[in-house]
N, C-alpha and C positions, 0 to 999 in steps of 0.2 A: 030564638036562638036554639032552643032544644030541638025544634023541628028541623032546623038546618043541619045540626049535628047528626040527627037520625037519618036524614036524606043522604048525607055524605057517607055515613057508615054503610047504608044500604048499597050505595053506588060502589064503594070499595069492596063489599062482599060480592057483588055481581062480577066485578072485574077479576077478582082473585079466584072465583069458582066457576067462571063461564066455561073453561076448558076441562072441567071435570066431567063435562057432558060425554055421553057415550058415542056420539056420532060426529064425524068430521065430514063436512061437505067439500068435495073437490070438483072443480069445473075446468074443462078444457075446450078449446075449439075442436070441432070435428076435423077429420082429415089428417094431414101430415103430422102436426104436433101430437095428436092422440095416439099415433103409432108407438110413441115412447112409453105409454102406460097400458098397452094392450095386455101384457102378461099380468100386470097388477089388477086390472079390472076383472080378470078371471080368477087369479090365485090369491090376491091380497085384499079381500073384502073386509079384512080386519087386521090391524097392526097393533101389537101390544094389547091393550084392553079397549081399543077404540074401533068401532065400525066405521068404514069409509063408504060414503055414498058418492059414486062417480057420476058426473053429468057431462054430456057432450052438447055443445051449442053449435048448431049449423049456421046460424046467422051472427055476424060480427057485432051487430047492434045489441043483440040479446046478451052476448058475452060481456060487453061493456056495461050494460045496465045491471047485470048480475053482480059485478064487483062494485059498481058505484053505490048499489044498495046494500053492500056488504052481506050478500046472501051466502057467500062461500067463505070457508076458512082457509082454503088453499086453492091453487089452480095454476094453469099455464095460460099466459097472456102474451100478446105482442109486446115487445120490449118498450115501445113508446108508451103503452098503456100502463106499464109498471111505474114509469116515471110520473105519469099523470095522476095515478091513484095516490102516490106518495105526496105529490105537491098539493093534493086536495085534502091532505091530512086524514086519509082513510086507514092509516096504520097497517098497510101491507109492506112487507120487506122482500127484497130479492134474496132468494136462497141460492139461485144459480141459473146458468143458461142451459136450456135443453136443446134448442135448435139454432144452429148457426146458419149463415146465409145459404139459401137454396134457390137463388135467382140466377138465371142464365140468359144471355143474349143469343138468340137463334136467328138464322136466315137461310136462304138458299145460295148465298154468296160466300166467298172466301175473304175473311178479314184476318190479317196477321197481327195487327196491333189495335188497341182501343182507339188510337188516334185516327185510324182509318174510318171511323164513324163520322168524322167531320163532313158536313154537308148532307148527311143522311136524315131519314125520318124514322123515328123509333116509336113503337106503340107499347104502352105498359098500363098498369093500373095503380090506384092508391096515391093520387096526387097529394103531396105534402106529408105522406106517411113513409114508413120504412123503405118500401121499394124505391120511391121517388128520391128520398134523401140519399140513399145509398148510390143510386145511379148518378144524380147530380154531383155528389161529392167526388166520385171516381172520375167523372168527366173533368171537373175543375182541377183535380190533382194531375190530370194529364194535359193541362193547358187547353181544355175545350170549354168554351163558354156555352152552357146549356141554353141560354136565351138567344144567342146570336149564331153560333157555329153549327147548329143542327136544330131539328124540330122534334119535340117530344109531344106525342099525342096521348091523352089519358082516356081510357075507356072505363066503363062502370064496374067491370069485373072480368074474371077469366072466362066466364060463360059467354061473354060477348067477344073477347079477344080471340080465343082459340078457333071458333068457326070462321071468323074473318081471315085469320092467317091461313087456315087450311084451304079457304076459297081463293087464295091468292090476292086478296085485297090489302094485305099487309105484307111488306117485304122484310122488315126487321122488327122483332118483338123481344121484350124482356119478360120472361115467364118464370114461374116457380114450379117445383114439383107439387102435385102429380100431373099438372097440366102439361109440363114439358114432355114427360114420357108418353102421354096420350097423343100429343102432336107427332112425336117422333115415330110412334107405331103406325101412324096413318099417312105419313109423308116421308118417304125414304130419300127425298132430295134435301131435306132439312139438315142443317149442321149446327152443332153447338159451337158458337164462335168464342164466347167468353164465359167462364165461370166467375161470376161477379164477387163471390167470396174470396177467390184467389186474387182478383184484381184489387180488392180492398186491402188484402194482406200486402201486396206488392206496393200499393200507393203509400202505405204508412210504415212499411218495414216491420210488421208484427207477425207473430206466430198464430194468434187467434184471429178469426175473421170478425164479422159484425154479428152481435147477438140478436137473433131474429125472434126467438121464442123464449120466454122467461118463466121460471118457476117462482111463485110468490106464496107467502103465507102471512096470516095475521100476526102482528107483533105479539099479541097476547098468547097465541098458541106457541110461538117460538119461545117466549119467556117461561110459560107455565109447564110446557112439556117438551123440553129439548131432546129427551130420549125418543119420543115419538118421531120428531123431525129427523133424527139421526137414522132411525130404522127405516123411515120412509125413503130417505135418500139411498140407502143400501138396496132396498127393493126396486127403486127406480132404475138404478144402475144395472141391476139384474134384468129388469124388463127390457132395457135398451140393448143389452147383450143378447137377449133372447131374439129380438127382432133382427139383429144382424147375424144371428147364428143359422144353423141348418135344421132346426126343429121341424118335424113333420106336423106339429100342432099349430104352426104359425097361422096358416089360413083359417083354421078352425077357431082359434082365439080371436082373430080379427073379426070374423063373421059374428061370433057370439058377443063381442064387444059393441057391435053395430057401428064400427068405424067405417065411414064412407071411403072406399078405395076400390079401384078396379083391379081385381085379382090377376087379370091377364098381364098387367104391367108391374105387378108388385115388386119383383126383383129389381127392375130398373129404377123404380121410385125410391126404394130403400137405398140403393147404391148411391144416389145423388141427394138423398134427403138431408144429410149432414146433421143427423141427430147425435148429440154427444153431450152428456152432462158435465159441466165444469162449475165448480162451486163459486159463490159470489166472491170469496176471498181471492180465488185464482183468476177470475174473469173481470175483476174490478176495473183494471185499466182499459179493457175492451169496452166496457160500459161507459166509462168517462169519455172516451173518444167518440163513441156513438152519440151520447147525449150532447156533446159539444157541437157535433155536426148537425144534429137535428134541430138544435136550438137556433142555429144560424139560418136554417131553411124554413122551419115552421115550428116556432117555440110553443104554439098552442097544443101541438101534438104530444108534448110532455108536460103540459100544465103550466106553461108560461116561463119556466126557468129550468136551469140545470139542477137536478136533485143533489143535495149534499150527500156526504158519505154515510149518513145514518140510514140511507135507503138500503144499504147492504147488511145482510145478517152477519154478525160477527161470530167468530168461533166460540 
């Protein structure tokens, strides 16, 4: 009995003191989501009394494993992964959305309406994940059966899709930034037919699009140091404002942060990146809709079920 009490006291001590540590580990995917924290990686290596270690993962599998092993205190993740982590009881909560939909349908043809895609063949990536769920949902909302009315082909990644499109082997593709700008810079006959975030808004009559990238943090960190979280959000908003501003240091900061981005197309990428922080409180309904749609298409992608409201950080 005495040993049990001691063990419980030690566990309680650990939980209540773990975030008195000096270093917060923050992990983000490389590329588009990382643009949101470029200024922070250079200017905010410490917030309040805490040092921040920023890490960029170039491979999606490594990002997933990082959070499954709880190696990071905070980070940016695909929104479906935020749901998956919560449903696995890993105690990460959604602080807010960082990246909204940045997927676009492109071709060398003219399409006036999404319904014009009937009978066509579309290439994309991420079967069962956010790009696929978003595409299939929009098609269904426009009375297009994705399984019967057109053909969707899935490739392993953008590194395979882009060369095939540029070689003329693909007529219609759904791509995200920065791949979109790279393609447009090399093929002046290509056209952006549909901004899929706008199509999502139209389909559901909402002001916010679909949450593509999500800021999460450990529940313990949120509870134990709300002041740090509040200051972090302020610096994040400043960092996003910096990226969309006209600072001459922008390219220098990106280079020093080692974010993988082609500087020759940077302005175009940022223009269509759709990076904008919206708190969990203000984007809650957007997440609920997103989780509802992904649950119908591939519930495994969010851990088997729609997360309850406790996934969201409360004020």
